[in-house]
CHARMM internal coordinates of N, CA and C (Angstrom, degrees):
IC EDIT
DIST 1 N 1 CA 1.4415
DIST 1 CA 1 C 1.5246
ANGL 1 N 1 CA 1 C 108.35
DIST 1 C 2 N 1.2938
ANGL 1 CA 1 C 2 N 116.61
DIHE 1 N 1 CA 1 C 2 N 165.58
DIST 2 N 2 CA 1.4611
ANGL 1 C 2 N 2 CA 121.56
DIHE 1 CA 1 C 2 N 2 CA -179.70
DIST 2 CA 2 C 1.5290
ANGL 2 N 2 CA 2 C 110.65
DIHE 1 C 2 N 2 CA 2 C -82.98
DIST 2 C 3 N 1.3134
ANGL 2 CA 2 C 3 N 115.25
DIHE 2 N 2 CA 2 C 3 N 169.06
DIST 3 N 3 CA 1.4631
ANGL 2 C 3 N 3 CA 121.80
DIHE 2 CA 2 C 3 N 3 CA 176.79
DIST 3 CA 3 C 1.5230
ANGL 3 N 3 CA 3 C 110.48
DIHE 2 C 3 N 3 CA 3 C -57.81
DIST 3 C 4 N 1.3237
ANGL 3 CA 3 C 4 N 116.28
DIHE 3 N 3 CA 3 C 4 N -45.79
DIST 4 N 4 CA 1.4667
ANGL 3 C 4 N 4 CA 120.23
DIHE 3 CA 3 C 4 N 4 CA -178.59
DIST 4 CA 4 C 1.5272
ANGL 4 N 4 CA 4 C 111.15
DIHE 3 C 4 N 4 CA 4 C -60.12
DIST 4 C 5 N 1.3261
ANGL 4 CA 4 C 5 N 116.37
DIHE 4 N 4 CA 4 C 5 N -42.27
DIST 5 N 5 CA 1.4663
ANGL 4 C 5 N 5 CA 120.30
DIHE 4 CA 4 C 5 N 5 CA 178.59
DIST 5 CA 5 C 1.5273
ANGL 5 N 5 CA 5 C 110.57
DIHE 4 C 5 N 5 CA 5 C -66.52
DIST 5 C 6 N 1.3248
ANGL 5 CA 5 C 6 N 116.80
DIHE 5 N 5 CA 5 C 6 N -39.49
DIST 6 N 6 CA 1.4618
ANGL 5 C 6 N 6 CA 120.75
DIHE 5 CA 5 C 6 N 6 CA 179.44
DIST 6 CA 6 C 1.5243
ANGL 6 N 6 CA 6 C 110.92
DIHE 5 C 6 N 6 CA 6 C -63.27
DIST 6 C 7 N 1.3256
ANGL 6 CA 6 C 7 N 117.14
DIHE 6 N 6 CA 6 C 7 N -44.75
DIST 7 N 7 CA 1.4684
ANGL 6 C 7 N 7 CA 120.40
DIHE 6 CA 6 C 7 N 7 CA 179.80
DIST 7 CA 7 C 1.5292
ANGL 7 N 7 CA 7 C 110.57
DIHE 6 C 7 N 7 CA 7 C -64.69
DIST 7 C 8 N 1.3205
ANGL 7 CA 7 C 8 N 117.53
DIHE 7 N 7 CA 7 C 8 N -40.06
DIST 8 N 8 CA 1.4620
ANGL 7 C 8 N 8 CA 120.87
DIHE 7 CA 7 C 8 N 8 CA 176.76
DIST 8 CA 8 C 1.5205
ANGL 8 N 8 CA 8 C 110.33
DIHE 7 C 8 N 8 CA 8 C -61.17
DIST 8 C 9 N 1.3281
ANGL 8 CA 8 C 9 N 117.21
DIHE 8 N 8 CA 8 C 9 N -44.28
DIST 9 N 9 CA 1.4679
ANGL 8 C 9 N 9 CA 120.30
DIHE 8 CA 8 C 9 N 9 CA 177.61
DIST 9 CA 9 C 1.5219
ANGL 9 N 9 CA 9 C 111.34
DIHE 8 C 9 N 9 CA 9 C -63.10
DIST 9 C 10 N 1.3262
ANGL 9 CA 9 C 10 N 117.85
DIHE 9 N 9 CA 9 C 10 N -40.37
DIST 10 N 10 CA 1.4691
ANGL 9 C 10 N 10 CA 121.10
DIHE 9 CA 9 C 10 N 10 CA 177.60
DIST 10 CA 10 C 1.5242
ANGL 10 N 10 CA 10 C 110.42
DIHE 9 C 10 N 10 CA 10 C -63.07
DIST 10 C 11 N 1.3192
ANGL 10 CA 10 C 11 N 116.96
DIHE 10 N 10 CA 10 C 11 N -42.72
DIST 11 N 11 CA 1.4717
ANGL 10 C 11 N 11 CA 120.59
DIHE 10 CA 10 C 11 N 11 CA 178.07
DIST 11 CA 11 C 1.5256
ANGL 11 N 11 CA 11 C 111.19
DIHE 10 C 11 N 11 CA 11 C -61.49
DIST 11 C 12 N 1.3372
ANGL 11 CA 11 C 12 N 116.34
DIHE 11 N 11 CA 11 C 12 N -29.56
DIST 12 N 12 CA 1.4609
ANGL 11 C 12 N 12 CA 121.27
DIHE 11 CA 11 C 12 N 12 CA -179.88
DIST 12 CA 12 C 1.5275
ANGL 12 N 12 CA 12 C 112.60
DIHE 11 C 12 N 12 CA 12 C -87.37
DIST 12 C 13 N 1.3457
ANGL 12 CA 12 C 13 N 116.81
DIHE 12 N 12 CA 12 C 13 N 7.21
DIST 13 N 13 CA 1.4556
ANGL 12 C 13 N 13 CA 120.64
DIHE 12 CA 12 C 13 N 13 CA 172.98
DIST 13 CA 13 C 1.5158
ANGL 13 N 13 CA 13 C 116.32
DIHE 12 C 13 N 13 CA 13 C 98.35
DIST 13 C 14 N 1.3310
ANGL 13 CA 13 C 14 N 118.24
DIHE 13 N 13 CA 13 C 14 N 3.51
DIST 14 N 14 CA 1.4580
ANGL 13 C 14 N 14 CA 119.78
DIHE 13 CA 13 C 14 N 14 CA 178.41
DIST 14 CA 14 C 1.5198
ANGL 14 N 14 CA 14 C 110.05
DIHE 13 C 14 N 14 CA 14 C -93.88
DIST 14 C 15 N 1.3135
ANGL 14 CA 14 C 15 N 117.17
DIHE 14 N 14 CA 14 C 15 N 144.43
DIST 15 N 15 CA 1.4608
ANGL 14 C 15 N 15 CA 121.71
DIHE 14 CA 14 C 15 N 15 CA 175.33
DIST 15 CA 15 C 1.5209
ANGL 15 N 15 CA 15 C 108.47
DIHE 14 C 15 N 15 CA 15 C -81.07
DIST 15 C 16 N 1.3371
ANGL 15 CA 15 C 16 N 116.76
DIHE 15 N 15 CA 15 C 16 N 136.57
DIST 16 N 16 CA 1.4608
ANGL 15 C 16 N 16 CA 121.81
DIHE 15 CA 15 C 16 N 16 CA -178.73
DIST 16 CA 16 C 1.5198
ANGL 16 N 16 CA 16 C 109.99
DIHE 15 C 16 N 16 CA 16 C -130.51
DIST 16 C 17 N 1.3423
ANGL 16 CA 16 C 17 N 115.40
DIHE 16 N 16 CA 16 C 17 N 157.27
DIST 17 N 17 CA 1.4559
ANGL 16 C 17 N 17 CA 120.38
DIHE 16 CA 16 C 17 N 17 CA 178.26
DIST 17 CA 17 C 1.5150
ANGL 17 N 17 CA 17 C 109.41
DIHE 16 C 17 N 17 CA 17 C -155.54
DIST 17 C 18 N 1.3270
ANGL 17 CA 17 C 18 N 115.78
DIHE 17 N 17 CA 17 C 18 N 163.76
DIST 18 N 18 CA 1.4552
ANGL 17 C 18 N 18 CA 122.02
DIHE 17 CA 17 C 18 N 18 CA 170.24
DIST 18 CA 18 C 1.5201
ANGL 18 N 18 CA 18 C 107.49
DIHE 17 C 18 N 18 CA 18 C -78.70
DIST 18 C 19 N 1.3133
ANGL 18 CA 18 C 19 N 117.75
DIHE 18 N 18 CA 18 C 19 N 149.08
DIST 19 N 19 CA 1.4687
ANGL 18 C 19 N 19 CA 120.32
DIHE 18 CA 18 C 19 N 19 CA -177.58
DIST 19 CA 19 C 1.5258
ANGL 19 N 19 CA 19 C 112.13
DIHE 18 C 19 N 19 CA 19 C -62.58
DIST 19 C 20 N 1.3221
ANGL 19 CA 19 C 20 N 117.61
DIHE 19 N 19 CA 19 C 20 N -25.20
DIST 20 N 20 CA 1.4692
ANGL 19 C 20 N 20 CA 120.81
DIHE 19 CA 19 C 20 N 20 CA -179.04
DIST 20 CA 20 C 1.5271
ANGL 20 N 20 CA 20 C 113.03
DIHE 19 C 20 N 20 CA 20 C -84.73
DIST 20 C 21 N 1.3180
ANGL 20 CA 20 C 21 N 118.18
DIHE 20 N 20 CA 20 C 21 N -9.72
DIST 21 N 21 CA 1.4593
ANGL 20 C 21 N 21 CA 121.45
DIHE 20 CA 20 C 21 N 21 CA -178.55
DIST 21 CA 21 C 1.5265
ANGL 21 N 21 CA 21 C 109.65
DIHE 20 C 21 N 21 CA 21 C -79.63
DIST 21 C 22 N 1.3175
ANGL 21 CA 21 C 22 N 115.60
DIHE 21 N 21 CA 21 C 22 N 134.96
DIST 22 N 22 CA 1.4593
ANGL 21 C 22 N 22 CA 121.16
DIHE 21 CA 21 C 22 N 22 CA 176.11
DIST 22 CA 22 C 1.5280
ANGL 22 N 22 CA 22 C 107.79
DIHE 21 C 22 N 22 CA 22 C -121.94
DIST 22 C 23 N 1.3285
ANGL 22 CA 22 C 23 N 116.78
DIHE 22 N 22 CA 22 C 23 N 124.54
DIST 23 N 23 CA 1.4567
ANGL 22 C 23 N 23 CA 120.29
DIHE 22 CA 22 C 23 N 23 CA -179.74
DIST 23 CA 23 C 1.5115
ANGL 23 N 23 CA 23 C 113.61
DIHE 22 C 23 N 23 CA 23 C 71.13
DIST 23 C 24 N 1.3022
ANGL 23 CA 23 C 24 N 117.02
DIHE 23 N 23 CA 23 C 24 N 22.75
DIST 24 N 24 CA 1.4753
ANGL 23 C 24 N 24 CA 121.36
DIHE 23 CA 23 C 24 N 24 CA -178.21
DIST 24 CA 24 C 1.5263
ANGL 24 N 24 CA 24 C 108.92
DIHE 23 C 24 N 24 CA 24 C -143.56
DIST 24 C 25 N 1.3090
ANGL 24 CA 24 C 25 N 116.27
DIHE 24 N 24 CA 24 C 25 N 139.48
DIST 25 N 25 CA 1.4573
ANGL 24 C 25 N 25 CA 120.76
DIHE 24 CA 24 C 25 N 25 CA 176.28
DIST 25 CA 25 C 1.5310
ANGL 25 N 25 CA 25 C 109.59
DIHE 24 C 25 N 25 CA 25 C -156.81
DIST 25 C 26 N 1.3161
ANGL 25 CA 25 C 26 N 115.74
DIHE 25 N 25 CA 25 C 26 N 172.52
DIST 26 N 26 CA 1.4678
ANGL 25 C 26 N 26 CA 122.45
DIHE 25 CA 25 C 26 N 26 CA 178.44
DIST 26 CA 26 C 1.5223
ANGL 26 N 26 CA 26 C 107.95
DIHE 25 C 26 N 26 CA 26 C -114.73
DIST 26 C 27 N 1.3233
ANGL 26 CA 26 C 27 N 115.38
DIHE 26 N 26 CA 26 C 27 N 137.63
DIST 27 N 27 CA 1.4581
ANGL 26 C 27 N 27 CA 119.94
DIHE 26 CA 26 C 27 N 27 CA 176.64
DIST 27 CA 27 C 1.5184
ANGL 27 N 27 CA 27 C 109.68
DIHE 26 C 27 N 27 CA 27 C -138.58
DIST 27 C 28 N 1.3297
ANGL 27 CA 27 C 28 N 114.50
DIHE 27 N 27 CA 27 C 28 N 162.24
DIST 28 N 28 CA 1.4637
ANGL 27 C 28 N 28 CA 121.18
DIHE 27 CA 27 C 28 N 28 CA 177.00
DIST 28 CA 28 C 1.5179
ANGL 28 N 28 CA 28 C 109.20
DIHE 27 C 28 N 28 CA 28 C -83.59
DIST 28 C 29 N 1.3166
ANGL 28 CA 28 C 29 N 115.34
DIHE 28 N 28 CA 28 C 29 N 140.93
DIST 29 N 29 CA 1.4584
ANGL 28 C 29 N 29 CA 121.24
DIHE 28 CA 28 C 29 N 29 CA 176.93
DIST 29 CA 29 C 1.5248
ANGL 29 N 29 CA 29 C 107.40
DIHE 28 C 29 N 29 CA 29 C -129.40
DIST 29 C 30 N 1.3129
ANGL 29 CA 29 C 30 N 116.20
DIHE 29 N 29 CA 29 C 30 N 130.06
DIST 30 N 30 CA 1.4604
ANGL 29 C 30 N 30 CA 121.69
DIHE 29 CA 29 C 30 N 30 CA 179.27
DIST 30 CA 30 C 1.5169
ANGL 30 N 30 CA 30 C 108.03
DIHE 29 C 30 N 30 CA 30 C -117.64
DIST 30 C 31 N 1.3310
ANGL 30 CA 30 C 31 N 115.89
DIHE 30 N 30 CA 30 C 31 N 128.11
DIST 31 N 31 CA 1.4619
ANGL 30 C 31 N 31 CA 121.27
DIHE 30 CA 30 C 31 N 31 CA 177.16
DIST 31 CA 31 C 1.5217
ANGL 31 N 31 CA 31 C 108.93
DIHE 30 C 31 N 31 CA 31 C -119.84
DIST 31 C 32 N 1.3166
ANGL 31 CA 31 C 32 N 115.74
DIHE 31 N 31 CA 31 C 32 N 142.79
DIST 32 N 32 CA 1.4578
ANGL 31 C 32 N 32 CA 122.02
DIHE 31 CA 31 C 32 N 32 CA 175.54
DIST 32 CA 32 C 1.5166
ANGL 32 N 32 CA 32 C 107.97
DIHE 31 C 32 N 32 CA 32 C -119.31
DIST 32 C 33 N 1.3291
ANGL 32 CA 32 C 33 N 116.32
DIHE 32 N 32 CA 32 C 33 N 127.10
DIST 33 N 33 CA 1.4588
ANGL 32 C 33 N 33 CA 118.92
DIHE 32 CA 32 C 33 N 33 CA 180.00
DIST 33 CA 33 C 1.5273
ANGL 33 N 33 CA 33 C 110.11
DIHE 32 C 33 N 33 CA 33 C -85.29
DIST 33 C 34 N 1.3173
ANGL 33 CA 33 C 34 N 116.43
DIHE 33 N 33 CA 33 C 34 N -179.95
DIST 34 N 34 CA 1.4643
ANGL 33 C 34 N 34 CA 121.66
DIHE 33 CA 33 C 34 N 34 CA -175.41
DIST 34 CA 34 C 1.5240
ANGL 34 N 34 CA 34 C 112.84
DIHE 33 C 34 N 34 CA 34 C -65.58
DIST 34 C 35 N 1.3467
ANGL 34 CA 34 C 35 N 116.79
DIHE 34 N 34 CA 34 C 35 N -18.33
DIST 35 N 35 CA 1.4676
ANGL 34 C 35 N 35 CA 120.54
DIHE 34 CA 34 C 35 N 35 CA 179.39
DIST 35 CA 35 C 1.5191
ANGL 35 N 35 CA 35 C 112.26
DIHE 34 C 35 N 35 CA 35 C -94.06
DIST 35 C 36 N 1.3281
ANGL 35 CA 35 C 36 N 116.99
DIHE 35 N 35 CA 35 C 36 N 2.45
DIST 36 N 36 CA 1.4550
ANGL 35 C 36 N 36 CA 120.88
DIHE 35 CA 35 C 36 N 36 CA 178.36
DIST 36 CA 36 C 1.5175
ANGL 36 N 36 CA 36 C 114.75
DIHE 35 C 36 N 36 CA 36 C 88.74
DIST 36 C 37 N 1.3286
ANGL 36 CA 36 C 37 N 117.86
DIHE 36 N 36 CA 36 C 37 N 4.37
DIST 37 N 37 CA 1.4601
ANGL 36 C 37 N 37 CA 121.22
DIHE 36 CA 36 C 37 N 37 CA 177.60
DIST 37 CA 37 C 1.5200
ANGL 37 N 37 CA 37 C 109.57
DIHE 36 C 37 N 37 CA 37 C -80.01
DIST 37 C 38 N 1.3228
ANGL 37 CA 37 C 38 N 116.56
DIHE 37 N 37 CA 37 C 38 N 137.02
DIST 38 N 38 CA 1.4598
ANGL 37 C 38 N 38 CA 119.80
DIHE 37 CA 37 C 38 N 38 CA 179.53
DIST 38 CA 38 C 1.5185
ANGL 38 N 38 CA 38 C 110.68
DIHE 37 C 38 N 38 CA 38 C -108.79
DIST 38 C 39 N 1.3227
ANGL 38 CA 38 C 39 N 114.70
DIHE 38 N 38 CA 38 C 39 N 145.78
DIST 39 N 39 CA 1.4508
ANGL 38 C 39 N 39 CA 122.36
DIHE 38 CA 38 C 39 N 39 CA 175.06
DIST 39 CA 39 C 1.5216
ANGL 39 N 39 CA 39 C 107.26
DIHE 38 C 39 N 39 CA 39 C -128.07
DIST 39 C 40 N 1.3145
ANGL 39 CA 39 C 40 N 116.06
DIHE 39 N 39 CA 39 C 40 N 139.81
DIST 40 N 40 CA 1.4607
ANGL 39 C 40 N 40 CA 121.43
DIHE 39 CA 39 C 40 N 40 CA 179.35
DIST 40 CA 40 C 1.5138
ANGL 40 N 40 CA 40 C 108.97
DIHE 39 C 40 N 40 CA 40 C -114.22
DIST 40 C 41 N 1.3270
ANGL 40 CA 40 C 41 N 115.86
DIHE 40 N 40 CA 40 C 41 N 133.07
DIST 41 N 41 CA 1.4589
ANGL 40 C 41 N 41 CA 122.79
DIHE 40 CA 40 C 41 N 41 CA 179.88
DIST 41 CA 41 C 1.5161
ANGL 41 N 41 CA 41 C 109.39
DIHE 40 C 41 N 41 CA 41 C -126.86
DIST 41 C 42 N 1.3218
ANGL 41 CA 41 C 42 N 116.06
DIHE 41 N 41 CA 41 C 42 N 157.16
DIST 42 N 42 CA 1.4571
ANGL 41 C 42 N 42 CA 120.73
DIHE 41 CA 41 C 42 N 42 CA 165.22
DIST 42 CA 42 C 1.5078
ANGL 42 N 42 CA 42 C 106.03
DIHE 41 C 42 N 42 CA 42 C -100.55
DIST 42 C 43 N 1.3028
ANGL 42 CA 42 C 43 N 115.14
DIHE 42 N 42 CA 42 C 43 N 127.42
DIST 43 N 43 CA 1.4540
ANGL 42 C 43 N 43 CA 121.98
DIHE 42 CA 42 C 43 N 43 CA -173.11
DIST 43 CA 43 C 1.5274
ANGL 43 N 43 CA 43 C 109.74
DIHE 42 C 43 N 43 CA 43 C -114.49
DIST 43 C 44 N 1.3154
ANGL 43 CA 43 C 44 N 115.95
DIHE 43 N 43 CA 43 C 44 N 134.24
DIST 44 N 44 CA 1.4620
ANGL 43 C 44 N 44 CA 122.93
DIHE 43 CA 43 C 44 N 44 CA 177.80
DIST 44 CA 44 C 1.5247
ANGL 44 N 44 CA 44 C 107.53
DIHE 43 C 44 N 44 CA 44 C -92.97
DIST 44 C 45 N 1.3230
ANGL 44 CA 44 C 45 N 117.08
DIHE 44 N 44 CA 44 C 45 N 115.91
DIST 45 N 45 CA 1.4577
ANGL 44 C 45 N 45 CA 122.17
DIHE 44 CA 44 C 45 N 45 CA -176.76
DIST 45 CA 45 C 1.5261
ANGL 45 N 45 CA 45 C 108.72
DIHE 44 C 45 N 45 CA 45 C -108.02
DIST 45 C 46 N 1.3175
ANGL 45 CA 45 C 46 N 116.20
DIHE 45 N 45 CA 45 C 46 N 128.37
DIST 46 N 46 CA 1.4620
ANGL 45 C 46 N 46 CA 121.73
DIHE 45 CA 45 C 46 N 46 CA 177.58
DIST 46 CA 46 C 1.5227
ANGL 46 N 46 CA 46 C 108.57
DIHE 45 C 46 N 46 CA 46 C -117.92
DIST 46 C 47 N 1.3005
ANGL 46 CA 46 C 47 N 116.44
DIHE 46 N 46 CA 46 C 47 N 125.59
DIST 47 N 47 CA 1.4643
ANGL 46 C 47 N 47 CA 124.64
DIHE 46 CA 46 C 47 N 47 CA -179.36
DIST 47 CA 47 C 1.5288
ANGL 47 N 47 CA 47 C 112.71
DIHE 46 C 47 N 47 CA 47 C 46.81
DIST 47 C 48 N 1.2927
ANGL 47 CA 47 C 48 N 115.91
DIHE 47 N 47 CA 47 C 48 N 31.96
DIST 48 N 48 CA 1.4729
ANGL 47 C 48 N 48 CA 124.18
DIHE 47 CA 47 C 48 N 48 CA 174.30
DIST 48 CA 48 C 1.5257
ANGL 48 N 48 CA 48 C 114.55
DIHE 47 C 48 N 48 CA 48 C 58.36
DIST 48 C 49 N 1.3158
ANGL 48 CA 48 C 49 N 118.05
DIHE 48 N 48 CA 48 C 49 N 13.73
DIST 49 N 49 CA 1.4597
ANGL 48 C 49 N 49 CA 119.65
DIHE 48 CA 48 C 49 N 49 CA 178.39
DIST 49 CA 49 C 1.5159
ANGL 49 N 49 CA 49 C 112.27
DIHE 48 C 49 N 49 CA 49 C -124.78
DIST 49 C 50 N 1.3007
ANGL 49 CA 49 C 50 N 118.33
DIHE 49 N 49 CA 49 C 50 N -32.15
DIST 50 N 50 CA 1.4519
ANGL 49 C 50 N 50 CA 121.93
DIHE 49 CA 49 C 50 N 50 CA -177.95
DIST 50 CA 50 C 1.5181
ANGL 50 N 50 CA 50 C 109.13
DIHE 49 C 50 N 50 CA 50 C -104.44
DIST 50 C 51 N 1.3337
ANGL 50 CA 50 C 51 N 116.38
DIHE 50 N 50 CA 50 C 51 N 130.79
DIST 51 N 51 CA 1.4552
ANGL 50 C 51 N 51 CA 119.74
DIHE 50 CA 50 C 51 N 51 CA 177.99
DIST 51 CA 51 C 1.5224
ANGL 51 N 51 CA 51 C 109.75
DIHE 50 C 51 N 51 CA 51 C -129.78
DIST 51 C 52 N 1.3117
ANGL 51 CA 51 C 52 N 114.63
DIHE 51 N 51 CA 51 C 52 N 150.69
DIST 52 N 52 CA 1.4616
ANGL 51 C 52 N 52 CA 122.28
DIHE 51 CA 51 C 52 N 52 CA 176.28
DIST 52 CA 52 C 1.5161
ANGL 52 N 52 CA 52 C 107.12
DIHE 51 C 52 N 52 CA 52 C -155.02
DIST 52 C 53 N 1.3116
ANGL 52 CA 52 C 53 N 117.59
DIHE 52 N 52 CA 52 C 53 N 160.68
DIST 53 N 53 CA 1.4533
ANGL 52 C 53 N 53 CA 119.70
DIHE 52 CA 52 C 53 N 53 CA 174.79
DIST 53 CA 53 C 1.5164
ANGL 53 N 53 CA 53 C 108.51
DIHE 52 C 53 N 53 CA 53 C -64.03
DIST 53 C 54 N 1.3200
ANGL 53 CA 53 C 54 N 116.49
DIHE 53 N 53 CA 53 C 54 N 139.77
DIST 54 N 54 CA 1.4563
ANGL 53 C 54 N 54 CA 121.15
DIHE 53 CA 53 C 54 N 54 CA -179.22
DIST 54 CA 54 C 1.5210
ANGL 54 N 54 CA 54 C 109.81
DIHE 53 C 54 N 54 CA 54 C -80.58
DIST 54 C 55 N 1.3088
ANGL 54 CA 54 C 55 N 115.58
DIHE 54 N 54 CA 54 C 55 N 132.23
DIST 55 N 55 CA 1.4606
ANGL 54 C 55 N 55 CA 122.94
DIHE 54 CA 54 C 55 N 55 CA 172.87
DIST 55 CA 55 C 1.5131
ANGL 55 N 55 CA 55 C 107.30
DIHE 54 C 55 N 55 CA 55 C -124.45
DIST 55 C 56 N 1.3149
ANGL 55 CA 55 C 56 N 116.73
DIHE 55 N 55 CA 55 C 56 N 121.43
DIST 56 N 56 CA 1.4617
ANGL 55 C 56 N 56 CA 120.23
DIHE 55 CA 55 C 56 N 56 CA -176.83
DIST 56 CA 56 C 1.5244
ANGL 56 N 56 CA 56 C 111.37
DIHE 55 C 56 N 56 CA 56 C -74.65
DIST 56 C 57 N 1.3217
ANGL 56 CA 56 C 57 N 114.86
DIHE 56 N 56 CA 56 C 57 N 154.64
DIST 57 N 57 CA 1.4611
ANGL 56 C 57 N 57 CA 122.09
DIHE 56 CA 56 C 57 N 57 CA 173.49
DIST 57 CA 57 C 1.5235
ANGL 57 N 57 CA 57 C 107.87
DIHE 56 C 57 N 57 CA 57 C -109.53
DIST 57 C 58 N 1.3173
ANGL 57 CA 57 C 58 N 116.50
DIHE 57 N 57 CA 57 C 58 N 166.58
DIST 58 N 58 CA 1.4680
ANGL 57 C 58 N 58 CA 119.74
DIHE 57 CA 57 C 58 N 58 CA 175.47
DIST 58 CA 58 C 1.5255
ANGL 58 N 58 CA 58 C 110.16
DIHE 57 C 58 N 58 CA 58 C -58.40
DIST 58 C 59 N 1.3403
ANGL 58 CA 58 C 59 N 116.30
DIHE 58 N 58 CA 58 C 59 N -39.68
DIST 59 N 59 CA 1.4653
ANGL 58 C 59 N 59 CA 120.45
DIHE 58 CA 58 C 59 N 59 CA 178.53
DIST 59 CA 59 C 1.5100
ANGL 59 N 59 CA 59 C 112.20
DIHE 58 C 59 N 59 CA 59 C -61.76
DIST 59 C 60 N 1.3501
ANGL 59 CA 59 C 60 N 117.31
DIHE 59 N 59 CA 59 C 60 N -40.47
DIST 60 N 60 CA 1.4674
ANGL 59 C 60 N 60 CA 120.96
DIHE 59 CA 59 C 60 N 60 CA 177.72
DIST 60 CA 60 C 1.5247
ANGL 60 N 60 CA 60 C 110.87
DIHE 59 C 60 N 60 CA 60 C -62.67
DIST 60 C 61 N 1.3136
ANGL 60 CA 60 C 61 N 116.49
DIHE 60 N 60 CA 60 C 61 N -43.81
DIST 61 N 61 CA 1.4642
ANGL 60 C 61 N 61 CA 121.31
DIHE 60 CA 60 C 61 N 61 CA -176.45
DIST 61 CA 61 C 1.5352
ANGL 61 N 61 CA 61 C 111.49
DIHE 60 C 61 N 61 CA 61 C -66.22
DIST 61 C 62 N 1.3122
ANGL 61 CA 61 C 62 N 116.91
DIHE 61 N 61 CA 61 C 62 N -37.65
DIST 62 N 62 CA 1.4583
ANGL 61 C 62 N 62 CA 121.37
DIHE 61 CA 61 C 62 N 62 CA -177.14
DIST 62 CA 62 C 1.5336
ANGL 62 N 62 CA 62 C 112.95
DIHE 61 C 62 N 62 CA 62 C -84.54
DIST 62 C 63 N 1.3082
ANGL 62 CA 62 C 63 N 117.96
DIHE 62 N 62 CA 62 C 63 N -14.11
DIST 63 N 63 CA 1.4662
ANGL 62 C 63 N 63 CA 122.29
DIHE 62 CA 62 C 63 N 63 CA -174.04
DIST 63 CA 63 C 1.5217
ANGL 63 N 63 CA 63 C 112.67
DIHE 62 C 63 N 63 CA 63 C -72.17
DIST 63 C 64 N 1.3117
ANGL 63 CA 63 C 64 N 115.04
DIHE 63 N 63 CA 63 C 64 N 150.99
DIST 64 N 64 CA 1.4769
ANGL 63 C 64 N 64 CA 121.85
DIHE 63 CA 63 C 64 N 64 CA 174.24
DIST 64 CA 64 C 1.5241
ANGL 64 N 64 CA 64 C 110.59
DIHE 63 C 64 N 64 CA 64 C -122.68
DIST 64 C 65 N 1.3382
ANGL 64 CA 64 C 65 N 116.61
DIHE 64 N 64 CA 64 C 65 N 19.87
DIST 65 N 65 CA 1.4668
ANGL 64 C 65 N 65 CA 120.62
DIHE 64 CA 64 C 65 N 65 CA -177.73
DIST 65 CA 65 C 1.5240
ANGL 65 N 65 CA 65 C 113.19
DIHE 64 C 65 N 65 CA 65 C -105.51
DIST 65 C 66 N 1.3179
ANGL 65 CA 65 C 66 N 117.69
DIHE 65 N 65 CA 65 C 66 N 22.97
DIST 66 N 66 CA 1.4637
ANGL 65 C 66 N 66 CA 121.92
DIHE 65 CA 65 C 66 N 66 CA 178.94
DIST 66 CA 66 C 1.5183
ANGL 66 N 66 CA 66 C 110.06
DIHE 65 C 66 N 66 CA 66 C -70.95
DIST 66 C 67 N 1.3234
ANGL 66 CA 66 C 67 N 116.32
DIHE 66 N 66 CA 66 C 67 N 143.87
DIST 67 N 67 CA 1.4629
ANGL 66 C 67 N 67 CA 121.59
DIHE 66 CA 66 C 67 N 67 CA 178.66
DIST 67 CA 67 C 1.5279
ANGL 67 N 67 CA 67 C 109.61
DIHE 66 C 67 N 67 CA 67 C -137.20
DIST 67 C 68 N 1.3109
ANGL 67 CA 67 C 68 N 115.46
DIHE 67 N 67 CA 67 C 68 N 159.22
DIST 68 N 68 CA 1.4720
ANGL 67 C 68 N 68 CA 121.46
DIHE 67 CA 67 C 68 N 68 CA 173.91
DIST 68 CA 68 C 1.5084
ANGL 68 N 68 CA 68 C 107.26
DIHE 67 C 68 N 68 CA 68 C -88.32
DIST 68 C 69 N 1.3343
ANGL 68 CA 68 C 69 N 115.73
DIHE 68 N 68 CA 68 C 69 N 134.94
DIST 69 N 69 CA 1.4731
ANGL 68 C 69 N 69 CA 120.75
DIHE 68 CA 68 C 69 N 69 CA -178.73
DIST 69 CA 69 C 1.5070
ANGL 69 N 69 CA 69 C 109.40
DIHE 68 C 69 N 69 CA 69 C -86.11
END
COOR INIT
IC SEED 1 N 1 CA 1 C
IC BUILD
């Protein structure tokens, strides 16, 4: 699938990854603060223990090898 389709799937709660990624995927993360405001992030998960905010690369954007995990 394309990058746009992958991001849409991630926004809808599905984990996505590039076909070449092993032990790494992107997922949606929702946080609610003490005032009840919610923020949604795309989170880059590596080996299910390390997380960071996802930042796309030019290669990610141009790729058509995205898959649902």
